[in-house]
N, C-alpha and C positions, 0 to 999 in steps of 0.2 A: 449547276446552272450556268456558270460563265463557261464552261465546256461546251454546253449545248449552243449557246449564244454564238460561239466562236465557230462552231461547225456551221451553223446557219449563216454566219457572216462569210465564211470563206469557201463553202461547198455550195455553190449556186444548184439550186434544185428546179431543173428546167421542166417545161410541159412536156406530158406524155405525148407521143406521136405514133400513130398506127395506122394502118390501111383499114384496121376494123372499125374505126370511129372513135369517138371521145371515150373518156374514162366513165365507167359506170360505178354505181355505188351499191353494188350487190355483195351477197356472201357467198362463199362456197361455190356452187355449180355456176353461179351467175358471174364469177370472176370477182375477188375481192378489191376493197377499195386500194387503188394504188397498184392493183395486179392485172386489172382487165385488159390492158394493152400494154405491150412491151416493145423495145427497141433491140434488135440484135446488133451488137457492135463487136468489131474485129478488134481483138486484143494485139497489142505490139510486142507482148512478150510470149514467145512460144506459138503465136498465131492461134491461140485458142479463143473460142467464142464464149462470151459471157452475156448474161441478160442484164440489162440495166432498165431501172424503172424511172426512165426519163433522166437520169442522172447523169454525169460525165463518163468518159471512157474509162473502162476498167483494165486493170492488169491481169495477169493470168491468176493471181490469188484472190481476185475480187475485190481489192481495195480501190477506193476512188482516185482518180488522177489527180495529183497535187497541182497540176498545171492550172486546174479550175480557177485557183485564186488570182492568177495573174491577169485573166481577162474578165473576171466577174465584176470586180470592184464593189463599191457600195451598192450601186443599182444592178450591175450585170445585165448583159443582154440575154444570157441562156442560150446562145447559138452555138451549134457544134460545127466542125468543119464541114465545108460544103460537100456535096455528093459528087463532085467531079473525080475523084478518086475512087469511085465505085468500081470493085473489080469485076472482072467477067462473071464471078460468082454471084453478083448481085447484092454484096454486102457493102456498107458504108466504108469509106476509107478510115484508117484509124486516126485518131485525135493526135497531132504531133506538136501541139503547142508547148513552149519552154516555160518553166517556172522563172519569173521575174522577182528577184530578191528585193531590188528596190521598191517596187511596187508593193510588195508583201509587208515590207518594214514600215512604209508610209502609212498604209492602211491599218496595220497593227497599232502604231502610234496613236493614230485618230481614235481607234477603238478604246485603247488604254485612257487616253485623255477623257473621253465621253463617260468611260466606267468611273473614273475618279471624280468627274463633276457630280455623276448620279450619286455617288457614294456620300460626297460632302452634303448634298441636299438632303438626302435620306437621314442622315446623323445629325444634321443641324437644328432638330428640334422644330422645323418649320411645319411638319405634317403632323395632324392630330392623331392619338392614339386612344384606345378605350381599355381600361384596366379593371380587372376583378380580383377577387382573392385567389383564384386558381392562377392567374397571371404573376402574382407576386411570389406564391410559394413554389408552384411547379416549374415556372420558366423564368425564375430570377433567383430566388433562394436555392433552389435545388442546383442549377447550373454553377452557383458560386461556390456551393458546398463541394461539388466535383472537382473543381479547379483547385481548390485549398487542400482538399484531402488527396487529391492525386489518384484516387481509385474509389470503387463503389464498397460500401461495407454494410454490415447487417443492419446498422441503425438507420438505413436510408431504404428499409424495406417497403415503406409506404409508398415512397417515390418510385421505387424499382417496380412495383407491381400495379400502379395506377397512372402512370406518367409514360407517354411516348418517348423512348429514349433518343430516337433520331432528334426529336425536337429539342430535348434537353441538351443533346450534345451540340447542335448548332448555337444555341443560345450560351455555350461556354466560352465561344469566341471572344466576346467583349471583355470578360473577366480575365482571359489570357493576357489582354493588352492593357489592362489597368482601368477599363471603363466601368461604370456602375450600373448602366442600363443596356438593354437588348433590343430596343424598339427599332434602331436603325437597320439591323439586318432584316427584320420583317419587312419594312419598306423597300429595301433594295431588292429583296425577293419578289416583292410585289411588282416592282418596275421591271425587273428581268421577265416576270410572267407575261406582263402587259406587251412587251416587245415580242416575245416568242408566240404568244396568241395571234398577234398582228401577222406575223410571219408565216404561221399556218393558215391563217384565213386567206392571205395573199397567194400562197402557194397553191391552194385548193382552186382558187379561180383561175391560175395560170394552168393547172392541169386540165381544167374544164375548156381551156381555148379562149379564155377573155383576153382583151388586150391589156397591155401594160397599164394604161390608165384605168381601166375598168378594174382590174386586180386590186390596185391600190385604193381605189374608192370604195370598192367592197369591203376590203380588210379593214380600212379605216372607220366605215360605218359599223361593222360587227364589233371591233375593238372598242368603239366610243360607248356603244350600247351595253357591253360587258362593263366597261369602266364605271358607267353611271348607274348600274343596277344595284338594287338594295342588297341582294345576297353577297355580291362581291364587296361592297363598301362595308356591310357588317364584319365579315370575317377578315377582310384585309387590315383593317383598323385595330381589330381586337387581338390583344397579345395573348393567343392560345395556339394549341396545335392545330386547330382547324385550318387556318390560313395555309399552313404548310401541307397538309393533307390535300386541301383543294389543288393546290399547284402541282405537287407530285402525282396525284392522280390523274390530272389532266395530261400531263407529260408522258406517263405510262401509256395511257390509251391512246394519245396521238402518235407516240413513236412507233406503234404497231404498224402504222403505213409504211415505215422504212426499214423494218427489221431484215429484209432481203439484204441491205448494206452492212458490212462488218462494223464500220464506227457506230452506226445507230443501234446495231445489235448489242454493243458493249454498254452503250448509254442506257438502253432498256433495261438490262440487267442491274446496273448501278441504281437507277432510279426506283426500280420494283423493290430492290431490297431496302433503300431508304423508306419508301412507301410502308413496307410492312411493319415499321418500328415507328412511324410518326405518331400513330395513335394505338390503343390497345386491340382494337378491331382490325387493324391494318393488315394482319397476316390473312385473315378471312376474305377481306376485300381483295387483296392481292391475288389469292387463288382463284376468286371469282373472275377478275380480269384476265387471268390467263385462259380460263375456260372460254371467256368471250372471245379472245383473239383466236382461239382453236376453232371458232366458227369459220374462220377465214381459211383460204387455202395456203397455210404456213406449214413449213416441213415439222415434223415432229423433232427432229434434232435441234431446230431454232427454238421452239417452245421448251424444251428441256434445258438447254443452255442458257437462254436469256431469261426464263421465268422460273421453272422448277428448281434448279440448282440454286441461284442466289437467294430464292426465298427459303429453301431448306436450310442452307447453310446459315443464314441470318437468324432464323428462328431458333433453330438447334443450339447455336452458339449463345444466343441471349438466355435461353432456358438453362443450359449448362451453368452459365455465370449465376444466374439467378438462384438456382436450386442446389447446385454442387458447389460452386466458388463462394458464394456469400451465404448461402443457407436461409434465404428469406422465409420467415413464416409470420406475416402480419396478421392482427386480429380481423382486420377487414381488407379486402383487396378485390379488385375486378378480376386480376389474373391469379389462378391457382394451378396447382399440378395437374389437375383433371382437365382443364381446359388446354394446358400445355401440351399433354399427352394426345388429346383429341386433334389438336392443330397438326402435330408432327404426323400423326396417323392419317390425317386428311391429305397432306402433302405427298407422302409416300403412295396413297391411293391414287393420286393424280399421276404420279410418274408410271406406277403400273398401267393406268389407263391410256395414257400417251404412248407407252412402249409396246403394248400388246392388244389393246382393245380399239383404239380410235381409228386404225386403218381398215377394220372390219365394218365400220358404220358409214352408210351412205351420207356424203357431205350434205345433201339437201335435207337430211333428217336431224342433223346435229344441232342446227339453233333452236328446233322445237323441242328436242330431248332435253336441251341445257335449261330452257325456260321452263320447261314442264315439270323438271326435278326441282327447280326453285320454288315453283308455285306449290307443288306437292309438299315440300318441306315446311312452307310457310303455314299451309293448311294444318300439317301435323302439330305445329307450335300452337296453333290456334285450339285444336282439339286437346292439347295437355293443359292450357288454361286459358280458356276462351275469354273471361273477363279481362285479364291483363293484355292479351293480344289485340282484342278489339278495342279496349280503352286506348291502347298505344296508336292504333289505326285512327281512332276518332280524333287523338290529339294532333296527329299529323295533318288531317283534313281540317280541323278548325285552325290551325296555325297558318295554313295555306290560305283559308277562306278569309281570316282576318288580317292577313298580310303581316304577321309576326316575323320580321326579316326577310319577307318576300315581295312586299309592295305588289305592283302589277305582274310580276314575272311567275306568280303562281299559275297563271293562264297557260304558262309554257308547257305544263304536264299535260293539259287538255290537248295542246296542238300535238304533242308526242303522240298520244293515243290515236289521234285522228290520221296522221302520218303513218303510223304503223299498220293501223287498220285498213287504210288505201293500199299500202303496199302489199299486205297479205291477201286482200280481195284481186288486186289486179295482177300480181306477179307470182302469187302464192310464196312468197318469201319476203322476209324483211332485211334491211341493211344491217351491217356490223354496229354501227352507231347506235341504231335503235335497240338491238339485242343488248349493247353494252349498258345503256341507260336504264332500260327496263331491269336488267339483272342487278345494277347497283341499288335501285329502289328497294327490290325484294330483300336483298343482302341486308340493308339498313334496317328495314322492318324486323329481321330475324336477329340482328345484333342487338337492337333496341329491346327486344323480348328477353334475350340472354343477360341483359344488364340486371335484370331482376325487378327493380321499382317501376312504378307507373311513371309515364312521360306527362309532363305539364304543358298547359298551353300558354307559352310565352316565347319570346325570341331566344332568351338565353337557355332554354332547355337543351340538354346535350343531344337528345333526339332530333330535336328541330336543327341543331347546328350540324349535326351528321348528315341531314338531308340537304342542307345548304351547301354542304361541301362538294355535291355533285353538280352544282348549277353550271360552271363553265362546261362540262362534259355535255350536259343537257342543251345549253345554248348553242354550242358547237354542232350538235346534231341537227338543231333546227336551222342553223345557218347553212348548213350543207343541202339539206333539203329544200329550203327556200331558194338558194341559188340554182339548184337544178331545175326547180318549177319554173324560175324566171327565164333561164336560158331555153328551156322546152317551149315555153310561150312564143319566145323570138324566133326560134327556128321553125 
């Protein structure tokens, strides 16, 4: 999280500029988010041309120019070198700014002091938390056991097969340092997430051509709505894995806008691997997110390196530790060897799909085939056990209607349906974010069915909390659509 914050701090994300017009919000054939318009920059190394998504000048290897930091500052102007050096070939002159170590050190020191102040506030007990039995056993007792034992043992089989291991590992840190509580980490993670969401919201406004003041106002308004929404307040204060899942899910989805850049490609792989083990259904959700990203014009190599490879390695090593190294065999568990085999088979099937099949399918058809498969899969589950599936669906709808953890934000699902329907009717396609949100809803319905028991109508129900996790993705989707509509009316 701090690595992402540092990248967003020192690598200014400038607005896209192109003679073709402003950035569009379409998938595949319409130009993906962040890919609709590009600037061709002349590289200083070897004279090679590289394509930059509104970012800084690139060297021959495609990595960002580190000189960005010296001129960006905390606010940054986002300006490239002027066009007076445009060569006869018509290409912009190379960016020749020099890295200023003094500026970098001063800004770095300011960042470190701000991080320290935030950490002190988060760990001082000033912010309230919500605690349940799972909070104590899974995210306090289990991490303290891991620190004391130094390894996983067969006696931990219940924890190993029912708890997201990424969440447990994060909560080990306080016990390493002699603390008895882990709530400070969650508060600090929430603080990081709020700042990063604000930056994504501001960056989108800048890419749409808003003024600096307009970008800040739009980003601040969106962040304030998120910060005061009931889904975010419920999960961010509750010491459970749902808060971690909510944050990492948004990061993985949002970083898809920047996977053309090497640094962000690496971050995408790291966060996706973390996401797959935050909760027991994390692997399936991560696979669905990769498929949603593939609805955009993203190279197959990128999808395999930043998606399939980290997901497979993370899941395979976890299962090997669980069933070979530890030999876990609890009487009751969410995770068993059959689900593990199905998960690994699914990831291998994804690899084969991207390696040999994806290139033969029309870009325009991919989003509809993807959502169609998820709908058919859910219908199949309904036919397998009609009472359980329809009972879960009814519980979801009742939780939304009664505002159990949702408040007024349950209406946002209705807005999503309206926007997606309008895009489908007018443009015969829907945006990446609409595809992604719809796919996550269908995946959570399927995962709730796989849990076995019926879902309950209350805020604390695991199925309801799983749906609450996608709220930042849903809200960011509506923020983008709303800002597009406002700018369209103004123009």
